[in-house]
Backbone bond lengths (Angstrom), bond angles and torsions (degrees), N, CA, C in turn:
res aa  C-N    CA-C-N  psi(-1)  N-CA   C-N-CA  omega(-1)  CA-C   N-CA-C  phi
1 X - - - 1.436 - - 1.539 107.48 -
2 X 1.348 113.83 136.19 1.514 117.77 177.15 1.464 112.24 -116.02
3 X 1.294 118.75 160.30 1.481 120.92 179.23 1.503 115.61 79.71
4 X 1.295 116.70 158.70 1.453 118.40 -176.39 1.510 111.50 -79.21
5 X 1.367 113.63 137.86 1.449 120.24 179.16 1.573 107.67 -134.11
6 X 1.270 113.17 138.59 1.452 121.01 -178.04 1.564 105.94 -111.58
7 X 1.392 114.71 136.02 1.458 119.42 174.02 1.514 107.50 -92.07
8 X 1.389 118.01 133.00 1.383 123.56 -179.14 1.535 112.32 -135.45
9 X 1.293 117.99 161.61 1.461 121.35 179.63 1.525 104.16 -128.60
10 X 1.378 117.26 134.11 1.461 123.61 176.47 1.510 110.58 -113.54
11 X 1.310 116.65 112.64 1.464 125.83 174.70 1.518 112.90 -78.71
12 X 1.248 120.43 92.47 1.528 121.17 -179.99 1.455 105.12 -86.59
13 X 1.385 116.93 167.62 1.465 119.02 179.41 1.487 115.29 -58.05
14 X 1.285 117.00 -31.09 1.515 122.41 -172.59 1.582 115.63 -115.18
15 X 1.355 113.04 -5.93 1.535 115.05 -176.79 1.498 106.91 -165.93
16 X 1.397 117.71 157.85 1.492 122.01 169.70 1.423 105.61 -108.94
17 X 1.379 117.48 131.43 1.377 128.57 174.08 1.562 115.35 -116.89
18 X 1.346 109.95 140.42 1.521 119.84 178.89 1.558 105.47 -90.11
19 X 1.346 115.02 156.26 1.471 118.24 177.84 1.503 109.36 -159.15
20 X 1.295 113.72 157.81 1.526 122.43 163.38 1.427 110.71 -101.57
21 X 1.378 115.60 140.31 1.397 120.01 179.24 1.545 109.45 -118.47
22 X 1.333 116.41 124.90 1.439 126.31 -177.00 1.455 111.93 -120.23
23 X 1.331 118.44 148.72 1.449 120.60 163.48 1.520 113.93 93.49
24 X 1.380 117.68 166.62 1.395 120.42 -175.79 1.539 116.31 -68.19
25 X 1.265 118.04 146.67 1.476 123.33 -174.90 1.590 111.46 -55.32
26 X 1.360 113.09 -34.92 1.454 116.89 -178.09 1.542 111.47 -95.70
27 X 1.298 117.81 16.88 1.551 121.71 176.66 1.553 110.32 -74.24
28 X 1.390 110.34 168.25 1.513 117.91 177.56 1.512 107.69 -62.02
29 X 1.317 118.79 128.39 1.515 122.75 -176.44 1.557 108.00 -72.04
30 X 1.356 114.54 125.96 1.443 124.03 -177.13 1.458 108.05 -138.50
31 X 1.382 117.16 130.80 1.468 124.14 172.12 1.569 107.82 -103.83
32 X 1.343 117.25 122.24 1.474 119.36 -176.30 1.504 107.34 -104.49
33 X 1.364 115.51 137.88 1.399 119.37 -175.99 1.504 109.41 -131.32
34 X 1.425 114.30 124.66 1.452 119.01 -172.41 1.537 111.74 -86.02
35 X 1.305 117.58 -178.18 1.499 124.53 -176.18 1.520 108.99 -88.13
36 X 1.312 111.42 177.51 1.488 122.93 -177.85 1.527 112.00 -61.69
37 X 1.307 113.42 127.19 1.510 122.34 178.69 1.519 113.54 66.80
38 X 1.415 116.07 10.98 1.424 118.83 167.66 1.527 113.41 -95.76
39 X 1.357 117.59 -158.39 1.425 117.64 174.16 1.524 105.54 -159.57
40 X 1.337 113.02 -168.00 1.514 120.09 -173.45 1.465 112.95 -60.89
41 X 1.273 118.71 -21.07 1.478 121.22 178.97 1.568 111.95 -73.36
42 X 1.302 113.88 -4.42 1.514 117.42 170.24 1.501 112.77 -60.41
43 X 1.367 116.72 -24.66 1.432 120.25 177.08 1.523 117.29 -101.76
44 X 1.286 115.42 9.75 1.474 120.17 -174.24 1.517 111.90 -64.73
45 X 1.283 124.26 -29.38 1.471 123.01 171.75 1.488 112.02 -84.66
46 X 1.269 117.47 -37.81 1.521 123.65 -172.32 1.490 114.58 -76.76
47 X 1.433 115.57 -50.77 1.433 113.08 -172.01 1.498 118.03 -63.12
48 X 1.360 118.56 -30.65 1.567 115.25 178.00 1.488 112.26 -68.78
49 X 1.357 120.16 -15.39 1.471 125.59 -176.82 1.492 108.20 -91.56
50 X 1.296 123.96 -5.98 1.497 125.72 179.64 1.416 112.23 -90.53
51 X 1.259 121.63 126.37 1.492 129.26 -173.88 1.489 115.30 -83.34
52 X 1.274 118.74 130.83 1.512 119.95 167.92 1.587 114.49 70.18
53 X 1.316 116.16 23.47 1.426 116.11 -177.17 1.528 109.98 -117.55
54 X 1.298 121.90 143.45 1.339 130.05 174.36 1.586 106.27 -102.07
55 X 1.318 116.84 95.77 1.410 122.94 -169.03 1.578 109.46 -103.41
56 X 1.362 112.43 126.39 1.346 120.65 170.84 1.561 109.54 -107.73
57 X 1.313 115.39 98.40 1.456 121.10 -174.84 1.569 109.51 -87.86
58 X 1.251 120.06 106.94 1.432 121.72 -173.63 1.513 113.03 -82.76
59 X 1.309 115.77 149.97 1.526 121.34 155.55 1.537 100.73 -87.24
60 X 1.408 116.54 112.63 1.461 114.16 171.14 1.427 118.01 -53.54
61 X 1.250 121.68 162.69 1.448 126.91 179.68 1.571 105.12 -56.45
62 X 1.349 117.02 137.93 1.450 120.94 -178.55 1.469 116.77 78.71
63 X 1.406 120.16 1.58 1.492 123.15 -179.45 1.429 107.89 -127.86
64 X 1.408 112.70 159.26 1.434 117.84 178.33 1.525 116.36 48.31
65 X 1.313 118.83 -132.14 1.439 126.09 -173.28 1.608 109.66 -92.24
66 X 1.393 118.17 -5.11 1.403 117.06 175.93 1.521 115.69 -73.50
67 X 1.355 114.86 157.42 1.477 114.87 -178.67 1.577 109.97 -72.84
68 X 1.357 110.07 161.56 1.443 119.76 176.65 1.526 104.60 -87.68
69 X 1.397 113.53 153.31 1.486 117.99 174.60 1.541 108.67 -70.64
70 X 1.355 113.80 152.31 1.475 116.17 -174.89 1.492 112.24 -66.94
71 X 1.408 116.88 160.93 1.494 119.46 175.78 1.475 114.55 -47.92
72 X 1.321 115.59 135.91 1.482 119.29 -179.52 1.504 114.67 89.34
73 X 1.297 117.75 -13.81 1.512 122.88 176.41 1.490 106.93 -87.02
74 X 1.371 113.96 164.35 1.362 121.76 -177.04 1.560 112.66 -125.56
75 X 1.299 118.80 178.63 1.422 122.80 179.40 1.581 110.64 -117.77
76 X 1.255 114.68 52.29 1.500 115.73 -176.12 1.641 107.09 -77.05
77 X 1.321 111.53 159.35 1.500 117.70 -177.34 1.504 109.17 -58.52
78 X 1.320 121.85 -39.46 1.508 117.97 -178.97 1.548 113.24 -72.37
79 X 1.359 118.64 -19.05 1.411 117.07 172.74 1.459 111.78 -70.77
80 X 1.343 117.67 -39.25 1.511 122.80 175.69 1.622 103.15 -61.85
81 X 1.320 120.19 -47.33 1.439 117.64 -174.25 1.526 109.24 -58.95
82 X 1.305 120.92 -40.24 1.442 121.79 175.38 1.466 114.61 -62.42
83 X 1.368 116.68 -36.72 1.489 118.74 173.21 1.453 113.91 -56.94
84 X 1.373 112.74 -44.39 1.588 119.89 -178.09 1.539 103.54 -60.14
85 X 1.268 119.80 -52.05 1.463 119.73 -176.49 1.431 115.46 -60.11
86 X 1.357 115.62 -38.22 1.421 121.11 176.57 1.631 112.92 -66.04
87 X 1.338 115.61 -37.46 1.417 119.62 169.49 1.571 111.65 -59.16
88 X 1.275 117.17 -50.83 1.465 120.35 177.54 1.527 112.07 -53.69
89 X 1.357 115.80 -43.28 1.499 123.25 179.74 1.536 105.89 -56.77
90 X 1.361 116.64 -50.84 1.437 120.05 -169.72 1.628 109.36 -68.37
91 X 1.323 115.25 -34.02 1.442 119.07 177.08 1.491 113.39 -77.25
92 X 1.365 118.17 -12.13 1.431 122.00 -176.40 1.464 114.99 74.04
93 X 1.356 115.13 29.62 1.472 121.82 179.69 1.488 109.95 -100.36
94 X 1.410 116.05 97.91 1.425 116.71 174.77 1.530 116.48 -68.95
95 X 1.359 111.46 -28.02 1.520 118.07 174.74 1.550 105.60 -131.76
96 X 1.277 113.38 143.90 1.479 120.27 -175.77 1.536 111.02 -160.00
97 X 1.290 117.77 164.02 1.393 124.58 174.64 1.548 111.67 -100.29
98 X 1.363 115.57 163.62 1.471 116.59 178.05 1.537 105.03 -131.75
99 X 1.372 112.63 137.33 1.464 123.24 173.82 1.533 104.42 -120.02
100 X 1.375 114.55 114.50 1.417 116.23 -175.35 1.527 111.99 -129.79
101 X 1.359 117.75 141.64 1.389 124.06 170.03 1.471 115.88 -110.69
102 X 1.309 124.71 126.77 1.448 127.62 177.38 1.516 111.74 52.13
103 X 1.293 120.67 -114.60 1.495 122.01 178.35 1.633 106.55 -53.36
104 X 1.284 116.49 -43.37 1.537 114.85 -178.16 1.508 109.78 -65.16
105 X 1.322 117.99 -30.87 1.494 117.68 177.58 1.555 110.57 -68.52
106 X 1.322 116.56 -36.95 1.412 118.17 179.79 1.491 112.17 -67.42
107 X 1.409 116.98 -43.26 1.348 119.53 177.13 1.504 114.96 -63.89
108 X 1.415 114.82 -33.68 1.458 120.27 170.80 1.463 116.75 -58.87
109 X 1.322 118.86 -38.81 1.417 124.41 176.47 1.548 110.53 -69.47
110 X 1.218 117.87 -38.24 1.465 123.85 179.44 1.582 107.44 -63.18
111 X 1.362 113.33 -46.48 1.555 113.41 -178.84 1.494 107.97 -69.32
112 X 1.320 124.66 -45.03 1.332 123.78 -179.99 1.511 117.80 -66.50
113 X 1.316 115.14 -30.51 1.542 119.41 170.39 1.445 118.45 -73.21
114 X 1.439 112.78 -35.48 1.490 115.32 179.32 1.546 113.15 -75.72
115 X 1.390 116.37 -39.04 1.474 121.72 -179.43 1.456 109.06 -130.80
116 X 1.324 114.84 71.77 1.513 117.88 -176.39 1.556 114.78 -61.07
117 X 1.294 116.06 -24.62 1.416 116.16 178.44 1.508 117.23 -71.47
118 X 1.414 117.88 -9.75 1.382 121.97 -179.70 1.545 114.54 -92.39
119 X 1.333 114.96 -18.88 1.487 116.58 -172.59 1.478 113.39 -111.63
120 X 1.370 116.55 129.40 1.447 125.56 -172.94 1.537 111.62 -85.80
121 X 1.455 116.87 -43.58 1.379 117.46 179.85 1.561 105.01 -151.83
122 X 1.318 112.25 153.79 1.528 121.13 175.41 1.545 107.68 -123.70
123 X 1.356 108.98 122.39 1.498 117.26 172.44 1.489 109.53 -115.03
124 X 1.311 119.81 115.11 1.428 123.01 -165.37 1.504 108.86 -125.82
125 X 1.386 112.46 138.20 1.516 122.02 -173.99 1.507 105.10 -119.98
126 X 1.312 116.11 110.04 1.473 123.97 169.50 1.526 112.49 50.05
127 X 1.240 117.78 45.29 1.416 123.68 175.89 1.599 113.20 -172.30
128 X 1.367 112.41 139.67 1.436 116.80 178.87 1.594 111.32 -140.89
129 X 1.332 116.87 -58.13 1.480 118.02 177.17 1.488 107.37 -129.52
130 X 1.297 114.14 155.58 1.481 123.30 -179.25 1.480 111.23 -69.97
131 X 1.277 121.16 160.28 1.480 123.19 173.71 1.549 109.55 -56.59
132 X 1.322 117.97 132.62 1.394 122.60 -177.05 1.460 114.97 -105.78
133 X 1.342 116.72 162.21 1.493 122.04 -178.32 1.487 108.54 -133.72
134 X 1.318 118.02 138.73 1.485 119.14 177.41 1.540 110.98 -59.86
135 X 1.260 117.87 146.65 1.476 120.98 -173.93 1.500 110.47 -63.01
136 X 1.300 121.53 -28.37 1.470 121.36 -178.22 1.489 114.45 -72.58
137 X 1.314 119.03 -13.63 1.534 121.78 176.03 1.465 112.41 -96.01
138 X 1.289 122.75 3.23 1.514 125.97 -171.56 1.562 109.53 -57.98
139 X 1.266 123.50 -49.43 1.398 128.31 -179.93 1.573 111.73 -60.22
140 X 1.396 113.79 -46.27 1.469 117.06 -179.80 1.499 110.23 -63.66
141 X 1.342 118.40 -46.36 1.463 121.06 175.22 1.482 114.81 -56.57
142 X 1.292 116.10 -41.47 1.499 118.65 -177.23 1.492 107.97 -66.39
143 X 1.344 120.64 -41.81 1.393 122.63 178.28 1.529 114.31 -60.67
144 X 1.352 115.52 -41.26 1.462 121.74 177.11 1.468 111.46 -58.22
145 X 1.376 115.80 -52.66 1.448 123.95 -177.53 1.525 112.64 -60.54
146 X 1.319 117.48 -43.96 1.436 122.08 -179.06 1.552 107.03 -64.94
147 X 1.221 117.32 -42.58 1.596 117.41 178.50 1.465 110.26 -59.55
148 X 1.387 120.97 -41.89 1.419 125.02 -179.82 1.560 110.78 -62.37
149 X 1.409 114.40 -43.73 1.410 118.65 -177.17 1.565 109.24 -63.60
150 X 1.349 118.36 -34.40 1.472 120.60 179.86 1.512 110.61 -62.40
151 X 1.358 113.49 -32.92 1.496 113.77 -174.67 1.599 112.07 -93.49
152 X 1.309 115.19 6.76 1.499 119.50 -170.81 1.429 114.38 -77.05
153 X 1.414 118.90 -32.45 1.458 125.03 -169.39 1.488 113.30 -53.95
154 X 1.328 118.06 -38.52 1.471 124.11 -173.91 1.484 113.70 -83.46
155 X 1.250 118.18 -3.95 1.515 121.89 -174.42 1.566 111.17 -87.31
156 X 1.304 117.52 142.15 1.471 123.23 -179.93 1.465 110.35 -119.29
157 X 1.317 113.72 148.84 1.490 120.94 176.89 1.508 109.99 -72.31
158 X 1.395 118.86 148.89 1.467 120.43 176.01 1.430 113.94 -65.59
159 X 1.321 115.56 143.91 1.454 124.37 171.53 1.511 114.09 -109.91
160 X 1.353 115.61 126.97 1.465 123.59 -178.76 1.442 110.89 -102.88
161 X 1.297 118.72 130.48 1.441 125.28 -175.27 1.540 111.30 -62.74
162 X 1.312 117.25 -31.36 1.451 119.64 -176.49 1.569 110.06 -135.16
163 X 1.257 116.04 161.33 1.516 118.97 175.72 1.540 110.15 -63.73
164 X 1.246 117.18 -39.15 1.475 122.98 178.51 1.557 112.68 -59.08
165 X 1.314 112.67 -41.06 1.545 114.13 177.62 1.537 109.67 -67.06
166 X 1.246 118.97 -38.33 1.442 123.04 177.49 1.496 111.58 -63.72
167 X 1.323 114.43 -40.30 1.568 118.62 -179.78 1.510 107.78 -65.35
168 X 1.308 115.58 -46.40 1.458 121.88 -176.50 1.615 108.71 -63.67
169 X 1.269 119.43 -37.20 1.452 123.38 175.27 1.557 109.44 -62.64
170 X 1.384 119.20 -44.10 1.347 123.50 179.66 1.591 111.77 -63.80
171 X 1.316 113.98 -38.43 1.462 118.91 177.78 1.510 111.77 -59.29
172 X 1.315 118.52 -35.30 1.477 126.27 177.98 1.497 115.38 -93.27
173 X 1.253 119.62 12.52 1.438 122.91 -175.63 1.575 113.53 -63.08
174 X 1.311 111.45 -169.63 1.518 117.72 -176.16 1.566 107.81 -56.59
175 X 1.293 114.35 -35.97 1.459 121.45 174.18 1.601 108.84 -120.50
176 X 1.292 117.14 112.64 1.495 119.60 -173.09 1.526 105.22 -68.82
177 X 1.408 113.28 149.17 1.418 121.54 175.52 1.509 108.07 -137.99
178 X 1.343 116.27 171.24 1.420 117.36 178.92 1.536 114.00 -77.87
179 X 1.235 120.94 172.82 1.466 119.37 -177.69 1.511 108.35 -70.35
180 X 1.316 118.75 -39.07 1.463 121.39 -179.41 1.547 111.39 -61.66
181 X 1.412 113.06 -40.82 1.501 120.53 179.68 1.583 105.46 -64.41
182 X 1.337 115.39 -47.41 1.430 117.97 -176.17 1.536 112.76 -61.17
183 X 1.362 116.84 -37.16 1.467 122.02 179.09 1.508 107.98 -65.22
184 X 1.384 114.83 -42.89 1.562 114.29 -176.77 1.500 110.22 -69.55
185 X 1.283 119.85 -33.60 1.495 122.24 176.13 1.497 110.80 -67.58
186 X 1.351 115.33 -36.24 1.419 118.58 -176.14 1.536 113.02 -72.81
187 X 1.416 118.70 -27.15 1.426 120.96 174.75 1.531 112.69 -51.59
188 X 1.366 115.40 -40.42 1.527 119.91 -176.96 1.547 109.83 -98.50
189 X 1.353 115.31 -18.67 1.455 117.51 -168.86 1.507 119.61 -98.96
190 X 1.348 114.34 -12.74 1.502 117.78 178.82 1.553 112.28 -108.30
191 X 1.319 111.24 153.05 1.437 121.99 175.76 1.467 113.50 -138.33
192 X 1.335 122.86 146.62 1.450 124.47 -177.38 1.556 104.80 -72.88
193 X 1.317 114.82 143.74 1.467 122.70 167.58 1.511 110.65 -144.19
194 X 1.300 121.27 165.53 1.556 120.51 178.03 1.581 109.73 -53.47
195 X 1.334 112.29 122.56 1.454 117.03 177.16 1.553 112.45 100.69
196 X 1.342 116.91 -7.32 1.519 118.54 177.79 1.534 111.02 145.17
197 X 1.321 116.08 -124.92 1.446 121.64 -171.84 1.531 111.80 -140.43
198 X 1.360 112.88 144.58 1.432 118.98 177.01 1.531 108.08 -134.86
199 X 1.320 115.82 172.04 1.434 121.04 -179.37 1.496 110.98 -80.38
200 X 1.410 116.27 139.25 1.462 122.75 176.04 1.590 112.78 -68.77
201 X 1.304 115.88 -22.04 1.434 120.08 -169.99 1.646 109.52 -62.95
202 X 1.263 114.80 150.24 1.480 120.81 -178.29 1.521 108.24 -72.40
203 X 1.310 116.63 125.00 1.497 120.70 -177.22 1.526 110.49 -57.82
204 X 1.313 121.80 -24.21 1.364 125.46 -178.98 1.562 112.93 -67.94
205 X 1.297 117.08 -14.14 1.481 123.66 173.97 1.560 109.14 -61.52
206 X 1.266 117.80 -29.75 1.492 121.62 -176.87 1.535 112.55 -82.90
207 X 1.344 119.32 -4.88 1.483 121.25 -178.88 1.488 108.95 -74.11
208 X 1.314 117.65 147.76 1.465 119.12 175.65 1.494 112.41 -68.20
209 X 1.217 120.75 148.08 1.466 126.75 179.48 1.538 107.70 -72.24
210 X 1.300 118.90 126.38 1.478 118.85 176.42 1.482 117.83 -67.08
211 X 1.394 115.91 -22.09 1.405 121.03 -174.86 1.490 107.93 -134.53
212 X 1.377 121.96 120.59 1.445 123.19 168.55 1.551 107.02 -114.04
213 X 1.391 109.05 152.10 1.490 117.77 174.33 1.467 109.32 -71.68
214 X 1.326 115.42 156.87 1.497 122.98 169.35 1.579 103.60 -80.59
215 X 1.303 116.16 161.32 1.431 123.06 172.99 1.518 115.27 -51.73
216 X 1.347 113.79 -41.36 1.444 119.43 179.20 1.571 111.49 -64.70
217 X 1.360 113.34 -42.71 1.398 119.47 175.70 1.466 115.45 -58.89
218 X 1.362 115.52 -52.88 1.457 121.91 179.89 1.483 111.56 -56.93
219 X 1.326 118.20 -40.78 1.488 119.57 -179.24 1.505 114.30 -70.48
220 X 1.265 118.21 -11.46 1.410 117.07 176.07 1.547 112.85 -72.47
221 X 1.355 115.40 -29.19 1.452 117.52 174.09 1.501 109.22 -72.20
222 X 1.310 121.47 -44.61 1.442 123.31 176.98 1.619 109.36 -55.14
223 X 1.210 117.82 -48.74 1.441 122.72 -176.00 1.548 117.09 -69.51
224 X 1.391 113.19 -17.51 1.530 117.14 178.57 1.501 109.56 -95.52
225 X 1.304 117.21 -6.75 1.562 113.96 175.88 1.448 110.43 -62.78
226 X 1.380 115.06 129.86 1.487 119.51 -175.39 1.482 109.38 -111.54
227 X 1.336 123.19 -4.44 1.415 122.91 -179.29 1.607 116.70 -96.69
228 X 1.325 122.00 157.34 1.401 118.86 169.85 1.505 111.26 -51.22
229 X 1.348 114.43 137.87 1.459 119.15 -175.98 1.541 107.27 -142.09
230 X 1.320 113.95 131.01 1.488 123.61 176.87 1.516 113.38 -120.79
231 X 1.294 117.33 124.27 1.468 120.47 177.22 1.563 113.54 -111.93
232 X 1.315 112.12 129.66 1.461 118.64 174.00 1.596 108.87 -99.09
233 X 1.280 111.26 116.72 1.536 115.60 177.76 1.536 107.63 -105.48
234 X 1.393 109.87 129.64 1.482 120.99 176.70 1.447 111.15 -77.11
235 X 1.336 116.92 131.32 1.499 120.91 -178.45 1.545 108.46 -59.21
236 X 1.314 119.52 -35.96 1.491 119.73 -177.33 1.571 109.60 -110.91
237 X 1.341 112.87 23.15 1.545 115.54 -177.97 1.477 111.83 -91.56
238 X 1.378 111.57 -149.28 1.436 120.17 -173.08 1.520 116.70 -93.18
239 X 1.341 115.20 -17.22 1.453 122.02 -172.63 1.544 111.52 -102.15
240 X 1.275 118.78 -22.39 1.487 120.90 -170.93 1.473 113.17 -57.03
241 X 1.388 116.79 -33.86 1.431 119.13 -177.48 1.530 114.19 -85.84
242 X 1.308 112.43 -0.44 1.587 115.52 -175.71 1.570 108.39 -101.47
243 X 1.314 114.27 64.35 1.477 117.51 -171.37 1.538 109.98 -67.81
244 X 1.316 119.63 -30.37 1.425 120.28 -179.51 1.515 110.25 -67.01
245 X 1.306 117.30 -37.25 1.503 119.62 176.59 1.531 109.60 -67.81
246 X 1.314 113.37 -52.82 1.509 117.05 -178.13 1.542 112.53 -55.61
247 X 1.354 119.74 -32.84 1.443 122.45 178.60 1.542 112.06 -68.36
248 X 1.378 114.55 -25.67 1.481 118.94 178.84 1.530 114.13 -79.72
249 X 1.277 114.97 -16.45 1.504 116.28 -166.41 1.480 107.82 -76.21
250 X 1.412 117.96 137.33 1.477 120.56 176.75 1.547 111.60 -91.69
251 X 1.403 114.33 34.95 1.440 123.22 -172.85 1.550 110.54 -113.72
252 X 1.337 118.05 149.51 1.427 118.80 163.81 1.462 110.13 -70.51
253 X 1.374 118.26 155.96 1.427 122.53 179.22 1.426 112.73 -151.27
254 X 1.308 115.46 158.44 1.527 125.28 171.55 1.545 106.37 -132.81
255 X 1.339 114.73 139.48 1.465 120.10 175.64 1.540 103.54 -105.38
256 X 1.366 117.26 124.55 1.507 122.95 -175.60 1.441 108.90 -122.57
257 X 1.312 117.18 148.43 1.426 120.84 173.35 1.555 116.16 -64.24
258 X 1.277 112.04 144.71 1.526 114.83 -176.79 1.515 111.63 125.70
259 X 1.382 113.46 170.52 1.445 124.50 -178.68 1.552 107.78 -87.79
260 X 1.299 110.70 -166.25 1.441 121.35 -171.88 1.530 110.97 -65.87
261 X 1.370 118.53 -31.24 1.447 123.47 178.73 1.598 111.79 -102.18
262 X 1.350 117.17 34.24 1.365 122.81 -174.58 1.480 116.89 -51.19
263 X 1.437 115.95 -26.73 1.489 122.29 179.63 1.478 111.95 -80.29
264 X 1.370 117.67 -8.10 1.432 120.57 -176.65 1.531 112.69 -124.18
265 X 1.339 117.91 -24.80 1.418 119.97 -173.86 1.547 115.31 -56.67
266 X 1.339 114.52 -39.85 1.486 119.47 -173.23 1.635 103.97 -158.75
267 X 1.392 107.78 164.57 1.477 115.02 -178.37 1.516 111.38 -68.13
268 X 1.277 121.19 -30.39 1.465 124.94 179.47 1.549 108.40 -61.27
269 X 1.288 115.69 -52.33 1.448 120.83 -178.36 1.505 111.84 -62.13
270 X 1.359 118.79 -41.45 1.414 122.99 -178.08 1.579 109.56 -64.70
271 X 1.361 115.72 -34.50 1.403 123.73 179.21 1.574 107.88 -66.72
272 X 1.258 116.52 -43.92 1.538 117.91 -173.23 1.545 105.47 -71.18
273 X 1.392 120.29 -35.23 1.486 118.58 177.81 1.425 109.34 -69.14
274 X 1.381 116.43 -41.90 1.498 119.49 -177.93 1.556 111.53 -62.04
275 X 1.281 116.33 -43.70 1.516 120.16 175.75 1.527 109.01 -52.98
276 X 1.386 121.29 -48.30 1.454 123.84 -178.66 1.587 108.79 -60.69
277 X 1.303 115.92 -46.46 1.463 117.30 -172.33 1.537 111.84 -79.03
278 X 1.385 116.16 -27.63 1.483 114.65 177.14 1.605 108.59 -69.12
279 X 1.307 115.54 -36.35 1.542 113.79 173.62 1.412 109.60 -64.56
280 X 1.378 118.96 -42.37 1.498 118.29 -174.91 1.541 112.43 -65.48
281 X 1.360 119.61 -44.96 1.420 120.30 -177.08 1.467 110.14 -71.77
282 X 1.353 123.79 -19.70 1.388 126.28 179.12 1.556 114.15 -83.42
283 X 1.318 114.62 -8.66 1.434 117.53 -179.07 1.551 108.20 -72.10
284 X 1.416 115.00 145.37 1.408 120.51 179.36 1.591 109.40 -66.96
C-alpha cells in the first residue's frame, strides 16, 4: 500500500462502520464500496493513485473491522444502500460520488438509481446489477433460503492454523486473487482465535438471499441513474461474458486486462484502472 491512509470509525444510528480515509480534505467526496467478503483494503492499491479525491473506503457491515448486524437482521442490498446514505449524512455530504467493486458496484447503482439527486459520479469495477431471478421462482427461492437460514446457527467458520494457510485459502476462494491481494485482504479480514485464525466477516454473509430482483426490476435502477457513470470491465472477470447486459447499459466503459480483482491483484492493474478513473473524474 502506498500513500497516506487514515483509519476512521463512523458511528451511524444503527451500526458502527470502519473505514480508510484517503486524499486531500478538499478533494471531491467519494465513498468507496468493496466486494462481497472483501474489505476496505480492496482499494489499498487503487485509492492512492486517484487524484484530487477525498475517498472514504468503507468496511461494509459484517466485513473487516465494521460491526456485524444484530441477530435477526440481514444483509440485503437495500440495507447496504441505507448504510451508504447514513455515512454521507454523518460526513455532511449532500452530494457525493461512489466508487464500487463487484457487490460495492451493485450497491452504488442502487443508491444512484434510488436517489439520483444525491450522486455526482459513479465509478464501477466489474459489477452493475446483482444476479436476478425470474418472478415465477420467487416463492421457491424464498423457501430454499429460509430453510438454509434455519440450519445456519450450528455452523462454525473454518479455523486456519497459520496466517499463510488462511491467505492461501483466500487465494483459492470463490473468486481467485493474487497472493498480494489475499495478504492485503487478510490484514483487515483475519482475527486470532483458539487454534489459529479465522475470518472476521459475519458468517451470515454466505447465506443465500431470500429475495432477488427480476431482470426488469434490476434495470430500473440502471436506467434511473442520472450522473456520469464509467464502468471498468475485467477481461477475465464476471461481466465480460454478459454482452447482452453490457450492450444495454447507458454508461461509458473500458475493458481492461485482468481478473475480477484487477484493481487489487497487482500494481499494473491498479494503474490501468486509476488511469481510467482519473480521466473520468477530471471530466467537466
